[in-house]
C-alpha positions in Angstrom: 27.1 247.6 145.4 30.0 246.6 143.4 29.5 243.3 141.5 30.7 241.6 138.4 28.6 239.0 137.2 28.0 237.6 133.8 24.8 236.4 133.0 24.0 233.3 130.8 20.5 233.1 129.0 19.6 229.4 128.3 16.1 228.6 127.2 15.2 225.1 128.8 11.8 224.1 129.1 13.0 220.8 130.4 15.1 222.8 133.0 13.9 221.6 136.6 15.1 225.3 137.5 14.1 229.2 136.8 18.0 229.9 136.6 20.4 229.3 139.1 24.4 231.3 140.0 27.5 229.1 139.9 30.1 231.4 140.4 30.4 234.6 138.9 27.6 233.6 136.3 24.0 233.7 136.5 22.3 231.2 134.0 18.9 231.9 133.3 17.0 229.0 131.7 13.6 230.4 131.3 12.1 230.4 127.5 9.4 233.6 127.7 11.6 236.8 128.1 9.1 238.2 130.6 10.0 235.2 132.9 13.9 235.3 132.4 14.1 239.0 133.7 12.0 238.2 136.9 14.4 235.2 137.4 17.5 237.2 136.1 16.4 239.9 139.5 15.9 236.8 141.6 19.1 235.5 141.4 20.9 238.6 141.5 19.2 240.0 144.8 19.2 236.2 146.4 23.0 236.1 145.2 23.7 239.8 146.4 21.9 238.8 149.8 24.1 235.8 149.9 27.1 238.3 150.0 26.3 240.4 152.7 25.2 237.0 155.1 28.4 235.1 154.2 30.8 236.8 156.5 28.0 235.8 159.4 27.4 232.5 157.9 31.3 232.0 158.2 31.3 233.5 161.6 28.8 231.0 162.8 30.0 227.9 161.3 33.7 228.5 162.6 32.1 229.0 165.8 30.0 225.4 166.2 33.4 223.7 165.1 34.9 225.3 168.0 31.9 224.0 170.2 32.2 220.8 168.4 35.6 220.5 168.9 35.7 221.4 172.7 32.2 218.7 173.7 34.4 216.3 171.8 37.2 216.8 174.0 35.3 216.8 177.4 33.4 213.3 176.0 36.7 211.5 175.1 37.7 213.3 178.7 34.6 211.7 180.7 35.4 208.1 178.6 38.6 207.5 179.6 38.0 208.9 183.0 35.0 206.2 182.5 36.9 203.3 181.2 40.0 203.5 184.2 37.2 203.2 186.8 35.9 199.7 185.1 
């Protein structure tokens, strides 16, 4: 794995999140060091897995876009044909 991530620990008991990744930075909000370390592990693993599946997500989204465009075109042709009959 070749990830260059920055880690920022901002203890914040009021935060609804334990941590999050924004861009190339992992933000940890847990006040307790052990919980912060567990959160860091969790966020890093989530980031790494997300990077692995990113190409599949991109291909799936493009495929769905093409299918939707095709369906829309067919629907419009049917509407045009039917509107000429009415």
